[in-house]
C-alpha positions in Angstrom: 153.9 83.7 66.6 151.3 86.3 65.5 151.7 85.6 61.8 151.2 81.8 62.3 148.0 82.6 64.3 146.7 84.7 61.3 147.5 81.9 58.9 145.4 79.5 61.1 142.4 81.8 61.0 143.2 84.0 64.0 143.0 81.3 66.7 143.0 82.9 70.1 144.8 81.6 73.2 144.8 78.8 74.2 145.6 77.1 71.0 147.0 73.5 70.7 150.4 73.0 69.2 148.7 70.4 66.9 146.1 73.0 65.9 149.0 75.2 64.8 150.6 72.4 62.9 153.3 71.9 65.4 154.4 68.9 67.4 156.3 69.0 70.7 158.6 66.0 71.1 157.7 63.7 73.9 154.2 65.2 74.4 151.1 63.0 73.7 148.9 64.2 70.8 145.5 65.6 71.7 142.5 63.4 70.8 141.2 63.8 67.3 138.1 65.9 66.8 134.8 63.9 66.9 131.8 64.2 64.7 130.0 65.9 67.6 132.8 68.4 68.2 134.7 69.0 65.0 137.1 71.4 66.7 140.4 70.0 68.0 140.7 70.0 71.8 142.5 73.1 72.8 143.4 72.2 76.4 142.8 69.5 79.1 139.2 69.7 80.2 138.1 68.5 83.6 135.5 65.7 83.6 136.0 65.1 79.8 136.0 61.4 80.8 132.5 61.8 82.3 133.8 61.1 85.9 133.4 63.6 88.7 135.2 63.8 92.1 132.6 61.7 94.0 132.9 58.0 95.0 130.3 57.0 92.3 131.9 59.3 89.7 128.6 61.1 89.1 127.9 64.8 89.2 125.9 66.2 92.1 123.5 69.1 91.6 122.8 71.3 94.6 119.5 73.2 94.8 118.9 76.0 97.3 116.6 78.9 97.7 118.2 82.1 96.5 120.0 84.0 99.2 119.4 87.6 99.9 122.1 90.2 99.2 124.8 90.0 101.8 124.7 93.8 102.1 121.3 95.5 101.5 121.1 99.2 100.9 120.7 101.6 103.9 120.1 105.3 104.4 123.8 105.9 104.4 124.5 103.6 101.4 121.3 104.0 99.4 122.6 102.7 96.0 123.2 99.1 94.9 126.5 98.8 93.1 126.6 96.1 90.4 129.9 95.1 88.8 130.4 93.1 85.6 131.9 93.2 82.1 132.5 96.7 80.9 133.3 96.4 77.2 134.0 93.8 74.5 137.7 94.5 74.8 137.8 93.8 78.6 137.7 90.3 79.8 138.0 88.8 83.3 139.9 91.2 85.5 142.3 92.4 82.9 144.9 89.8 83.8 145.5 89.2 80.1 143.7 91.9 78.2 145.5 94.8 79.9 148.8 93.4 78.4 147.5 93.9 74.9 148.3 97.3 73.4 145.4 96.9 70.9 142.8 96.1 73.4 143.9 98.8 75.8 143.2 101.4 73.1 139.6 100.1 72.8 138.3 100.6 76.3 138.1 103.7 78.5 141.3 104.2 80.5 139.5 106.1 83.2 137.3 104.2 85.6 133.6 105.2 85.1 130.4 104.6 86.9 127.1 104.3 85.1 124.2 106.1 86.8 120.5 106.4 85.9 119.7 110.0 84.6 117.0 110.3 87.3 119.5 109.6 90.1 122.1 111.8 88.4 119.6 114.8 88.5 118.9 114.2 92.2 122.7 114.1 92.9 123.4 117.2 90.6 125.7 115.0 88.5 126.2 115.7 84.8 127.9 113.5 82.2 131.7 113.2 82.8 131.5 114.8 86.3 133.8 113.2 88.8 131.9 111.3 91.4 132.9 109.6 94.6 131.5 106.1 95.1 131.9 104.8 98.7 131.1 101.5 100.4 131.7 100.2 103.9 135.2 99.0 102.7 136.5 101.9 100.6 135.9 104.6 98.1 137.0 105.6 94.6 136.6 108.4 92.2 135.1 107.7 88.8 133.7 109.6 85.8 129.9 109.7 85.6 128.3 108.0 82.6 124.5 108.6 82.5 122.4 105.8 81.0 118.8 104.6 81.3 120.1 101.0 81.1 120.9 101.2 84.8 117.8 101.2 87.0 117.2 104.0 89.4 118.8 103.2 92.8 121.6 101.2 91.1 125.0 102.0 89.7 127.4 100.0 87.6 131.2 99.9 87.6 133.1 97.5 85.3 134.9 94.9 87.4 138.0 95.3 85.1 139.3 98.3 87.0 141.3 97.0 90.0 140.0 99.9 92.2 136.5 98.5 91.9 137.6 95.8 94.3 138.0 98.5 97.0 134.3 98.7 97.2 133.0 95.1 96.9 132.2 92.7 99.6 134.4 89.5 100.0 131.5 87.0 99.7 132.1 83.6 98.2 129.9 80.8 97.0 130.1 78.1 99.8 130.5 75.3 97.4 132.6 76.5 94.4 134.4 79.1 96.5 134.0 81.5 93.5 134.0 85.2 94.6 130.6 86.9 94.3 131.9 90.5 93.9 128.7 91.4 92.1 126.8 93.7 94.3 127.1 95.9 97.4 125.6 99.0 99.0 127.3 102.3 98.1 126.8 106.0 98.5 127.4 108.3 95.4 128.1 112.0 95.4 129.5 114.5 93.0 133.1 115.5 93.9 133.1 118.9 95.5 129.6 118.4 97.0 129.3 117.9 100.7 
């Protein structure tokens, strides 16, 4: 329970039952910590035995030239949308953190888009204005947050808001099958402007 986690130094999920001083009958015990890794194992780790899913058991490294963006900017979609982590209280795509009352209080509830102040002036956008961000796949409304940390010609939306996926391109890494979802071309305008 939460009190037990506090007593164990605030261990975060996933924590082993052994690490919490518990034992589940019939379950094998986790390996003991080594001198190289003094922490107890918290979960089963792939390749912990040093063998990979190849006939010789060895890892394979793939080297390729970087690929260009799957969707470059155009006259109609002149901005490059970047997505990523929004705040320290938002992880992954909110599958777990949005269930935490404490963490939900620590991040903005309203989706926002970060714009460079130079671009914002050209678009007649002021801080906290509502803007529409549109890609070839969809559109959303977000509050404008002006910051020089975003380069001119780029905008940033945290990936943690589900509506951000309305905009992004379904591009996957051909080997790992991990979704890219990092960048796509978009248009931005202040709501009420035509």
